[in-house]
C-alpha positions as CSV (number, residue, x, y, z in Angstrom):
1,X,1.0,-39.1,-20.9
2,X,1.4,-35.9,-22.7
3,X,-1.5,-33.3,-22.4
4,X,-3.9,-32.8,-25.2
5,X,-3.4,-29.7,-27.2
6,X,-6.2,-27.3,-27.9
7,X,-6.2,-25.0,-30.8
8,X,-7.9,-21.5,-30.8
9,X,-10.1,-22.8,-33.4
10,X,-11.3,-26.0,-31.5
11,X,-11.7,-23.8,-28.4
12,X,-14.0,-21.6,-30.1
13,X,-16.4,-24.2,-30.8
14,X,-17.4,-24.8,-27.3
15,X,-19.6,-21.9,-26.4
16,X,-23.0,-23.4,-25.6
17,X,-24.6,-23.4,-22.3
18,X,-24.3,-27.2,-22.3
19,X,-20.7,-27.4,-23.5
20,X,-18.5,-24.5,-22.6
21,X,-14.6,-24.3,-22.6
22,X,-12.5,-21.6,-21.5
23,X,-8.5,-21.0,-21.5
24,X,-6.8,-19.6,-18.6
25,X,-3.0,-19.2,-18.6
26,X,-2.5,-22.0,-21.1
27,X,-5.0,-24.5,-19.6
28,X,-8.2,-25.3,-21.2
29,X,-11.1,-26.0,-18.7
30,X,-14.5,-27.4,-19.2
31,X,-16.6,-24.8,-17.4
32,X,-20.0,-25.8,-18.5
33,X,-22.5,-24.5,-15.8
34,X,-20.0,-22.3,-14.1
35,X,-21.5,-19.1,-15.4
36,X,-24.6,-19.5,-13.2
37,X,-22.4,-19.8,-9.9
38,X,-19.6,-17.4,-10.7
39,X,-19.4,-14.9,-8.0
40,X,-18.5,-12.3,-10.3
41,X,-21.7,-12.7,-12.4
42,X,-22.4,-14.7,-15.6
43,X,-21.6,-11.9,-18.1
44,X,-17.8,-12.0,-18.1
45,X,-18.0,-15.9,-18.3
46,X,-20.4,-15.7,-21.4
47,X,-18.1,-13.0,-23.0
48,X,-15.0,-15.4,-22.7
49,X,-16.7,-18.6,-23.4
50,X,-14.7,-20.4,-26.3
51,X,-11.7,-18.0,-25.8
52,X,-8.5,-17.3,-23.9
53,X,-9.6,-15.4,-20.8
54,X,-6.0,-15.1,-19.3
55,X,-6.1,-11.3,-19.2
56,X,-9.3,-10.5,-17.4
57,X,-8.7,-13.3,-15.2
58,X,-5.2,-12.3,-14.1
59,X,-6.4,-8.8,-13.3
60,X,-8.4,-10.1,-10.4
61,X,-7.2,-13.6,-9.6
62,X,-4.1,-15.5,-8.7
63,X,-2.5,-18.3,-11.0
64,X,-3.6,-21.1,-8.7
65,X,-7.1,-20.1,-8.0
66,X,-8.6,-21.8,-11.1
67,X,-6.8,-25.0,-10.2
68,X,-8.1,-24.9,-6.6
69,X,-11.6,-24.3,-7.7
70,X,-12.1,-26.5,-10.8
71,X,-12.1,-30.3,-10.5
72,X,-9.2,-32.4,-12.3
73,X,-12.0,-33.9,-14.4
74,X,-12.7,-30.4,-15.9
75,X,-9.1,-29.9,-17.2
76,X,-9.4,-30.6,-21.0
77,X,-5.8,-29.9,-22.0
78,X,-3.3,-27.2,-22.8
79,X,-3.7,-24.4,-25.4
80,X,-1.5,-24.8,-28.3
81,X,1.8,-23.2,-27.3
82,X,1.7,-21.0,-30.4
83,X,-1.4,-19.2,-28.9
84,X,-0.6,-19.1,-25.1
85,X,-0.7,-15.8,-23.6
86,X,2.2,-14.6,-21.4
87,X,1.5,-15.3,-17.6
88,X,1.8,-12.2,-15.4
89,X,5.2,-11.8,-13.8
90,X,4.5,-11.5,-10.2
91,X,8.0,-10.2,-9.5
92,X,7.6,-7.1,-11.4
93,X,9.4,-4.2,-10.0
94,X,6.5,-1.6,-10.7
95,X,2.8,-2.2,-9.4
96,X,0.9,-2.7,-12.9
97,X,-2.2,-1.1,-11.1
98,X,-0.8,2.3,-11.2
99,X,-1.0,5.1,-13.8
100,X,1.4,7.4,-12.1
101,X,4.3,7.0,-9.7
102,X,3.5,6.7,-6.1
103,X,5.1,9.2,-3.7
104,X,7.8,7.9,-1.4
105,X,6.0,6.0,1.3
106,X,7.6,8.2,4.0
107,X,6.0,11.1,2.3
108,X,2.5,9.6,3.6
109,X,2.0,10.8,7.3
110,X,-1.7,10.0,7.4
111,X,-4.5,8.1,5.8
112,X,-5.8,11.3,3.9
113,X,-2.3,11.3,2.2
114,X,-2.7,7.7,1.3
115,X,-6.1,8.3,-0.3
116,X,-4.8,11.3,-2.2
117,X,-2.0,9.2,-3.6
118,X,-4.5,6.5,-4.7
119,X,-6.7,9.1,-6.5
120,X,-3.6,10.3,-8.2
121,X,-1.8,7.2,-9.0
122,X,-4.3,4.1,-9.4
123,X,-5.8,3.4,-12.7
124,X,-9.4,4.4,-13.4
125,X,-11.0,0.9,-12.9
126,X,-9.2,0.5,-9.5
127,X,-10.2,4.0,-8.2
128,X,-13.8,3.8,-9.3
129,X,-14.2,0.6,-7.5
130,X,-12.4,1.3,-4.2
131,X,-13.6,4.9,-3.8
132,X,-17.1,4.5,-4.8
133,X,-20.2,3.8,-2.7
134,X,-23.9,3.4,-3.1
135,X,-26.2,6.0,-4.7
136,X,-25.2,9.6,-3.4
137,X,-22.7,8.3,-0.9
138,X,-24.2,9.8,2.0
139,X,-23.6,7.0,4.4
140,X,-19.9,6.7,3.1
141,X,-19.6,10.4,4.1
142,X,-21.4,10.0,7.6
143,X,-19.3,7.1,8.6
144,X,-16.5,9.4,8.9
145,X,-18.2,12.6,10.0
146,X,-19.7,11.1,13.0
147,X,-16.5,10.3,14.7
148,X,-16.1,14.2,14.7
149,X,-19.5,14.4,17.0
150,X,-17.5,12.5,19.6
151,X,-15.1,14.5,21.6
152,X,-12.3,13.3,23.8
153,X,-12.3,14.2,27.7
154,X,-8.7,13.6,28.5
155,X,-7.4,13.0,32.0
156,X,-4.1,14.5,33.0
157,X,-1.3,13.5,35.3
158,X,-1.5,10.0,35.0
159,X,1.9,8.6,34.2
160,X,1.8,7.6,30.6
161,X,5.0,6.6,29.5
162,X,4.7,2.9,29.0
163,X,1.7,2.1,26.8
164,X,-0.1,-1.3,25.8
165,X,-2.3,-1.3,22.8
166,X,-3.0,-5.2,23.1
167,X,-6.5,-6.5,22.9
168,X,-8.0,-10.0,23.6
169,X,-10.6,-11.5,21.1
170,X,-11.8,-15.3,21.4
171,X,-8.8,-16.0,23.6
172,X,-6.3,-14.8,21.3
173,X,-4.1,-11.6,22.1
174,X,-3.4,-9.3,19.4
175,X,-0.8,-6.2,19.6
176,X,-3.3,-3.9,18.2
177,X,-7.1,-3.9,17.8
178,X,-6.9,-3.0,14.2
179,X,-8.0,-5.5,11.4
180,X,-9.1,-5.4,7.6
181,X,-12.5,-5.0,6.7
182,X,-12.9,-7.9,4.3
183,X,-13.4,-6.9,0.6
184,X,-13.3,-8.5,-3.0
185,X,-11.1,-7.8,-5.7
186,X,-8.0,-6.6,-3.9
187,X,-5.7,-7.5,-6.8
188,X,-6.9,-4.3,-8.2
189,X,-4.6,-2.7,-5.9
190,X,-1.5,-4.9,-6.1
191,X,-0.7,-8.3,-7.7
192,X,0.0,-9.6,-4.3
193,X,-3.6,-8.7,-3.0
194,X,-4.4,-10.8,0.2
195,X,-1.0,-12.5,0.4
196,X,0.5,-9.0,1.2
197,X,-2.2,-7.9,3.4
198,X,-1.9,-11.3,5.4
199,X,1.9,-10.8,5.8
200,X,1.6,-7.2,6.9
201,X,-1.2,-7.9,9.3
202,X,0.7,-10.8,10.9
203,X,3.9,-8.7,11.1
204,X,2.1,-5.9,12.9
205,X,0.7,-8.2,15.5
206,X,-2.8,-8.6,14.1
207,X,-4.5,-11.0,11.6
208,X,-6.4,-10.9,8.3
209,X,-10.1,-11.4,7.8
210,X,-10.1,-13.5,4.6
211,X,-13.0,-12.4,2.3
212,X,-15.0,-15.0,0.4
213,X,-14.3,-13.3,-2.9
214,X,-10.5,-13.2,-2.4
215,X,-8.1,-13.0,-5.3
216,X,-6.2,-15.9,-3.9
217,X,-7.3,-19.1,-2.5
218,X,-8.0,-19.3,1.2
219,X,-5.4,-22.1,1.3
220,X,-2.7,-19.8,-0.2
221,X,-3.6,-16.8,2.0
222,X,-3.3,-18.9,5.2
223,X,0.3,-20.4,4.0
224,X,1.3,-16.7,3.9
225,X,0.8,-16.4,7.6
226,X,3.0,-17.9,10.2
227,X,2.3,-21.5,11.0
228,X,-0.7,-21.8,13.4
229,X,-1.5,-18.0,13.2
230,X,-5.2,-17.2,13.8
231,X,-7.3,-15.8,11.1
232,X,-11.0,-15.1,10.5
233,X,-13.1,-15.9,7.3
234,X,-16.0,-13.6,6.0
235,X,-18.6,-15.7,4.3
236,X,-21.2,-14.8,1.8
237,X,-24.0,-17.3,1.9
238,X,-24.1,-18.8,-1.6
239,X,-27.7,-19.7,-2.7
240,X,-26.4,-22.6,-4.7
241,X,-26.4,-25.2,-1.9
242,X,-23.6,-27.4,-3.5
243,X,-21.3,-24.6,-3.7
244,X,-22.1,-23.6,-0.1
245,X,-21.6,-27.0,1.3
246,X,-18.3,-27.3,-0.4
247,X,-17.3,-23.8,1.2
248,X,-18.5,-24.8,4.6
249,X,-16.9,-28.2,4.4
250,X,-13.5,-26.5,3.5
251,X,-13.9,-24.2,6.5
252,X,-14.6,-27.0,9.0
253,X,-11.1,-28.2,8.0
254,X,-9.3,-24.8,7.9
255,X,-10.7,-23.9,11.3
256,X,-10.9,-20.3,11.2
257,X,-11.1,-18.4,14.8
258,X,-14.7,-17.3,13.5
259,X,-16.8,-17.3,10.6
260,X,-18.1,-13.8,9.9
261,X,-21.4,-14.0,7.8
262,X,-22.1,-11.0,6.0
263,X,-25.9,-10.2,6.1
264,X,-26.2,-6.6,4.8
265,X,-26.1,-7.1,1.1
266,X,-28.9,-9.5,0.1
267,X,-28.7,-7.7,-3.3
268,X,-26.3,-5.4,-5.0
269,X,-26.8,-1.8,-4.5
270,X,-26.3,0.9,-7.1
271,X,-22.7,1.7,-7.4
272,X,-22.6,4.7,-9.8
273,X,-19.0,5.2,-9.9
274,X,-18.4,1.6,-11.1
275,X,-21.4,2.2,-13.6
276,X,-19.9,5.4,-15.2
277,X,-16.6,3.6,-15.5
278,X,-18.2,0.6,-17.2
279,X,-20.2,2.7,-19.6
280,X,-17.0,4.6,-20.6
281,X,-15.3,1.3,-21.3
282,X,-18.2,0.0,-23.3
283,X,-18.3,3.2,-25.3
284,X,-14.5,2.7,-26.2
285,X,-15.0,-0.8,-27.2
286,X,-17.8,0.4,-29.5
287,X,-19.9,-2.6,-28.6
288,X,-22.2,-3.7,-31.1
289,X,-25.1,-4.5,-28.7
290,X,-27.5,-1.7,-28.1
291,X,-26.8,0.5,-25.1
292,X,-28.3,-0.9,-21.7
293,X,-30.8,1.3,-20.1
294,X,-30.6,1.9,-16.5
295,X,-33.1,-0.6,-15.7
296,X,-31.1,-3.3,-17.7
297,X,-28.0,-2.2,-16.0
298,X,-29.5,-2.6,-12.5
299,X,-30.8,-5.9,-13.5
300,X,-27.4,-7.1,-14.5
301,X,-26.1,-6.0,-11.0
302,X,-28.8,-7.9,-9.3
303,X,-28.0,-11.1,-11.5
304,X,-24.3,-10.7,-10.4
305,X,-25.4,-10.6,-6.8
306,X,-27.9,-13.2,-6.9
307,X,-25.6,-16.0,-8.1
308,X,-23.2,-15.6,-5.1
309,X,-25.1,-14.0,-2.3
310,X,-28.5,-15.6,-1.0
311,X,-31.1,-12.9,-0.9
312,X,-33.1,-15.2,1.2
313,X,-30.7,-15.4,4.1
314,X,-32.3,-15.3,7.4
315,X,-31.5,-16.0,11.2
316,X,-32.4,-19.6,11.0
317,X,-29.8,-20.0,8.3
318,X,-27.1,-18.3,10.6
319,X,-28.0,-20.5,13.6
320,X,-27.8,-23.9,11.3
321,X,-24.3,-22.7,10.2
322,X,-23.2,-22.1,13.8
323,X,-24.5,-25.5,14.7
324,X,-23.3,-27.4,11.9
325,X,-19.6,-26.1,11.8
326,X,-19.1,-25.6,15.6
327,X,-17.1,-22.6,14.7
328,X,-17.9,-19.4,16.3
329,X,-20.1,-17.1,14.1
330,X,-20.3,-13.4,14.0
331,X,-23.0,-11.6,12.0
332,X,-21.6,-8.8,9.8
333,X,-23.7,-6.0,8.6
334,X,-25.5,-5.0,12.0
335,X,-27.1,-1.7,11.6
336,X,-29.5,-1.4,14.4
337,X,-29.7,-2.5,18.1
338,X,-32.5,-4.9,17.4
339,X,-30.3,-7.2,15.1
340,X,-27.6,-7.1,17.5
341,X,-29.9,-8.5,20.1
342,X,-31.2,-11.2,17.7
343,X,-27.7,-12.1,17.0
344,X,-27.2,-12.6,20.7
345,X,-30.4,-14.5,21.1
346,X,-29.3,-17.1,18.6
347,X,-26.0,-17.7,20.3
348,X,-23.5,-15.9,17.9
349,X,-20.2,-15.2,19.6
350,X,-19.9,-11.7,17.9
351,X,-21.4,-9.0,16.1
352,X,-19.8,-7.0,13.2
353,X,-21.2,-3.3,13.0
354,X,-21.2,-2.3,9.3
355,X,-23.0,-0.9,6.6
356,X,-20.7,-2.2,4.0
357,X,-18.5,1.2,4.1
358,X,-21.5,2.9,2.5
359,X,-22.0,0.4,-0.3
360,X,-25.1,-1.1,0.8
361,X,-28.2,1.1,1.8
362,X,-27.4,4.5,1.2
363,X,-28.6,6.9,4.1
364,X,-28.2,4.0,6.5
365,X,-27.1,5.4,9.8
366,X,-23.2,5.5,10.4
367,X,-21.7,2.5,12.2
368,X,-20.5,4.3,15.2
369,X,-24.2,5.6,15.8
370,X,-25.4,2.0,15.7
371,X,-22.7,1.1,18.3
372,X,-23.9,3.9,20.5
373,X,-27.4,2.8,20.0
374,X,-26.6,-0.8,21.1
375,X,-24.8,0.7,24.3
376,X,-27.7,2.6,25.1
377,X,-30.4,0.0,24.8
378,X,-28.6,-3.4,25.2
379,X,-25.2,-2.6,26.9
380,X,-25.0,-6.3,28.1
381,X,-24.2,-7.2,24.4
382,X,-20.9,-5.4,24.5
383,X,-20.0,-7.5,27.5
384,X,-21.1,-10.7,26.3
385,X,-20.3,-10.8,22.6
386,X,-17.1,-10.0,20.8
387,X,-17.7,-6.7,18.8
388,X,-16.1,-5.5,15.3
389,X,-16.9,-2.3,13.9
390,X,-15.8,-0.6,10.4
391,X,-16.7,2.5,8.6
392,X,-15.2,6.0,8.4
393,X,-12.1,5.1,10.9
394,X,-9.4,7.5,9.5
395,X,-7.3,8.2,12.8
396,X,-5.9,6.3,15.7
397,X,-8.2,8.6,17.8
398,X,-11.3,7.1,16.0
399,X,-10.0,3.5,17.1
400,X,-9.9,4.7,20.6
401,X,-13.4,6.2,20.5
402,X,-14.8,2.9,19.1
403,X,-13.0,1.0,21.9
404,X,-14.3,3.3,24.4
405,X,-17.9,2.6,23.3
406,X,-17.5,-1.1,23.5
407,X,-15.8,-2.3,20.2
408,X,-13.1,-5.0,20.5
409,X,-11.9,-5.0,16.9
410,X,-11.8,-2.0,14.6
411,X,-11.7,-2.7,10.9
412,X,-10.7,-0.5,7.8
413,X,-11.5,-1.3,4.4
414,X,-10.4,1.7,1.7
415,X,-7.3,2.6,3.7
416,X,-5.8,-0.8,3.4
417,X,-6.8,-1.0,-0.2
418,X,-4.7,2.3,-0.7
419,X,-1.9,0.8,1.4
420,X,-1.7,-2.2,-1.0
421,X,-0.5,0.1,-3.7
422,X,3.0,-0.2,-1.9
423,X,2.4,-4.2,-1.3
424,X,3.4,-5.6,2.0
425,X,5.5,-2.5,3.0
426,X,2.4,-0.3,2.7
427,X,0.1,-2.6,4.8
428,X,2.9,-2.4,7.6
429,X,3.5,1.2,7.2
430,X,-0.2,2.0,7.6
431,X,-0.6,-0.3,10.6
432,X,2.3,1.5,12.3
433,X,0.9,4.9,11.5
434,X,-2.5,3.9,13.1
435,X,-0.8,2.2,16.0
436,X,1.3,5.4,16.6
437,X,-1.8,7.7,16.6
438,X,-3.7,5.3,18.9
439,X,-0.9,5.3,21.3
440,X,-0.5,9.1,21.3
441,X,-4.4,9.4,21.9
442,X,-4.4,7.0,24.7
443,X,-1.4,8.8,26.4
444,X,-3.0,12.3,25.9
445,X,-6.2,10.9,27.4
446,X,-4.4,9.5,30.4
447,X,-4.5,5.8,29.9
448,X,-1.9,3.3,29.2
449,X,-4.0,0.2,28.3
450,X,-7.0,-0.6,26.4
451,X,-8.6,-2.2,29.2
452,X,-8.7,1.2,30.8
453,X,-10.9,2.8,28.0
454,X,-14.2,3.7,29.0
455,X,-17.1,6.0,28.1
456,X,-15.9,8.6,30.6
457,X,-13.2,9.5,28.3
458,X,-15.7,10.7,25.7
459,X,-18.2,13.5,25.3
460,X,-20.8,11.9,23.3
461,X,-23.7,14.3,23.7
462,X,-23.9,15.4,20.2
463,X,-23.7,11.9,19.0
464,X,-26.6,10.6,21.3
465,X,-28.9,13.2,20.0
466,X,-29.1,11.0,16.9
467,X,-29.6,7.7,18.7
468,X,-32.9,6.1,18.2
469,X,-35.1,6.2,21.3
470,X,-36.4,3.3,23.1
471,X,-39.9,4.1,22.1
472,X,-38.9,3.9,18.4
473,X,-37.3,0.7,18.6
474,X,-39.1,-2.1,16.7
475,X,-40.7,-4.7,19.0
476,X,-40.7,-7.1,16.2
477,X,-37.6,-9.2,15.7
């Protein structure tokens, strides 16, 4: 039976909260009630209710994501062919996210070069989102700067010709201890987004941490990996119990190696670079609505966070998730030793030390300092749990420093956003840059395997000056 054809005029009549339609790439969907649970917040849904939303949708989502998330019963019909917007061409030869041509990839010799290329070449929306952080960006800067407070103490005459960068996490062996810091809106860097990331990481002997707010569906991303390849899943706990149940039920079937529960962003922080960009765009559109005040803008951000992230997440919820799924659970967003201890107490398999790349609480302590704090006060945690860390890692020597202090996996966020400007090739190239630097740092320090990494290879005197003393640690967990 031929599908019902919907004209733009008919589409425009369905804009009420109790009767909302939207067209996406030629298909008309009944999205009544979706504004309240949309991870990106209700504003964009309300703006495009009764309209063709293909253009904004395609800027951050794959073609199949709507089909995977909406039920068949929500499909109303197809938009009249006369009005169907062109679908994006995924095989385009030039990355549509770029305003200027990229330098040849072999001209990139370190991650600073990659960031410089991103600032010059990405469109303003993408650059504002990727480069920005909370408030004054102090934590973002300190994440990187505090690695400079750690000095290497190389050993010599150690026969270091043959080098091994393998690491073992949850019984899986990876060729390198380097992973992605999971993040949303990766399609703002390249149309292939997480698909390119998954392929690039798998080809480099690592794997992807799939984000909740991915541009592609989880199933699509898994299909991009070799059959049976391990993967991790980062979970935002949704306050909508039905949406959370649907997500958890799906994870139980897909069986990631671990569920990494993000706990450091109960509400959206103030992202000033994003706000400035949004205000410029609003001004250009000459919106008829009165200009929002700062308070109104922050309220909008809080609403956006509230629809997809539970501000009331607590330790009992994380424990229940672990018990319900039978899948290992990591807690992401550990920013002090006390919370690392709490994760250990409720039986989590791992912790992920992170301050959201400086995008959560500004002036939160840098992540490498948190790792040192845990090592000082609860060293057994580093032996009994898997430990991931992100934030400020820009060199292979930074990876080595984190491993020496007790991390098992070292994750990078912004550098892989920037690498994605080149697609899968950029991910592979960046992984090789980091692996080469890691191998060189290991050899220059006199070790040939990461199993030989230890704190004796580091001078951490300056770092530990800033570690919280035992007397100051909270006794209340």
